[in-house]
C-alpha positions in Angstrom: -31.0 -1.7 38.8 -29.1 0.8 36.4 -30.4 1.2 32.7 -27.5 0.7 30.5 -27.4 2.7 27.3 -29.0 0.9 24.3 -26.5 -0.7 21.8 -26.5 1.3 18.4 -29.0 -0.5 16.2 -27.4 1.5 13.2 -23.5 1.8 12.7 -22.6 4.1 10.4 -18.9 3.0 9.5 -18.1 6.0 7.5 -18.8 8.6 10.8 -16.0 6.6 12.8 -12.8 8.6 13.1 -9.9 6.2 13.4 -6.5 7.6 14.3 -3.7 7.8 11.4 -2.1 4.6 12.9 -5.6 2.7 12.4 -5.6 4.1 9.0 -2.3 2.9 8.2 -2.6 -0.5 9.5 -6.3 -0.9 7.2 -4.0 0.6 4.2 -1.4 -2.1 5.4 -3.7 -5.0 4.9 -5.5 -3.6 1.6 -2.3 -3.1 0.3 -1.2 -6.5 0.6 -4.2 -7.9 -0.9 -3.8 -5.7 -4.0 0.1 -7.2 -4.0 -1.4 -10.8 -4.2 -4.0 -9.9 -6.6 -1.2 -8.3 -8.8 0.8 -11.2 -8.5 -0.6 -13.4 -11.5 -0.1 -10.2 -13.7 3.6 -9.7 -12.8 4.4 -13.6 -13.1 2.8 -13.2 -16.4 5.1 -10.6 -17.6 8.2 -12.1 -16.0 7.5 -15.1 -17.9 6.8 -13.2 -20.8 9.7 -11.3 -20.9 11.9 -14.6 -20.6 10.5 -16.6 -23.2 12.3 -15.2 -26.2 13.5 -11.9 -27.6 9.8 -11.0 -29.4 8.0 -11.4 -26.3 10.3 -9.3 -24.2 10.0 -6.9 -26.5 6.1 -7.2 -26.4 6.4 -7.1 -22.3 8.6 -3.9 -22.7 6.1 -2.1 -25.2 3.3 -3.0 -22.7 4.7 -1.6 -19.8 6.2 1.4 -21.4 2.6 2.5 -23.0 0.4 5.0 -20.9 -1.7 2.3 -19.2 1.6 0.4 -18.6 3.1 3.1 -16.8 0.3 4.1 -14.8 0.0 0.2 -13.7 3.5 0.6 -12.7 3.2 3.6 -10.8 0.0 2.3 -9.1 1.9 -1.1 -8.0 5.0 0.9 -7.3 2.9 3.1 -4.5 1.1 0.2 -3.3 4.4 -1.9 -2.6 6.2 0.9 -1.3 3.1 1.8 1.4 3.1 -1.8 2.1 6.9 -1.8 2.7 7.2 1.5 5.0 3.8 0.3 7.2 5.1 -3.4 7.5 8.6 -1.9 8.8 6.6 0.4 11.0 4.6 -2.4 12.6 8.0 -4.5 13.0 9.3 -1.7 15.1 5.8 -1.6 17.1 5.9 -5.6 17.4 9.6 -5.2 19.2 8.1 -2.2 21.4 9.8 0.7 19.6 7.7 3.8 18.8 4.6 2.4 20.7 4.0 5.9 22.4 1.1 7.9 21.4 2.7 10.9 19.6 5.9 8.6 18.2 3.2 6.0 16.7 1.2 8.8 15.2 4.5 10.5 13.5 5.6 7.1 12.3 2.2 6.5 10.7 2.6 10.1 8.9 6.4 9.1 8.0 4.7 5.9 6.4 2.4 7.9 4.2 4.9 10.8 3.6 8.0 8.4 2.3 5.4 6.5 0.2 4.3 9.8 -1.7 7.8 11.0 -2.0 9.1 7.7 -3.2 6.1 7.4 -5.7 6.5 10.8 -7.1 10.4 10.3 -7.7 9.8 7.0 -9.5 6.9 8.3 -11.3 9.0 11.3 -12.6 11.6 9.1 -13.5 9.6 6.6 -15.4 8.0 9.4 -17.5 
């Protein structure tokens, strides 16, 4: 009977090199979690802004402050990355772009599109 290689006792997850498609898939899951976590904050601001004119101005001042702008840019980045990688996953689900090279290019495209839109939106916000 052949001796099988022993299973690894210590698996260092930081040494595993995932392909870019795997990383984009993980980013998609993480950004989905952050979107769900941020939902109460966004709903609170919406409720505050719709209450009356004074509260609307409070919400506006909060969002136009430096921390508010940083939060808006981060939420925008999270939303855009989740959107673009979700569209990519929908195409993969209907067998469009499942080839190795095409899948790799589409994964990089989601990250590049997110970066371009976030930079453009961030510049417009400042």
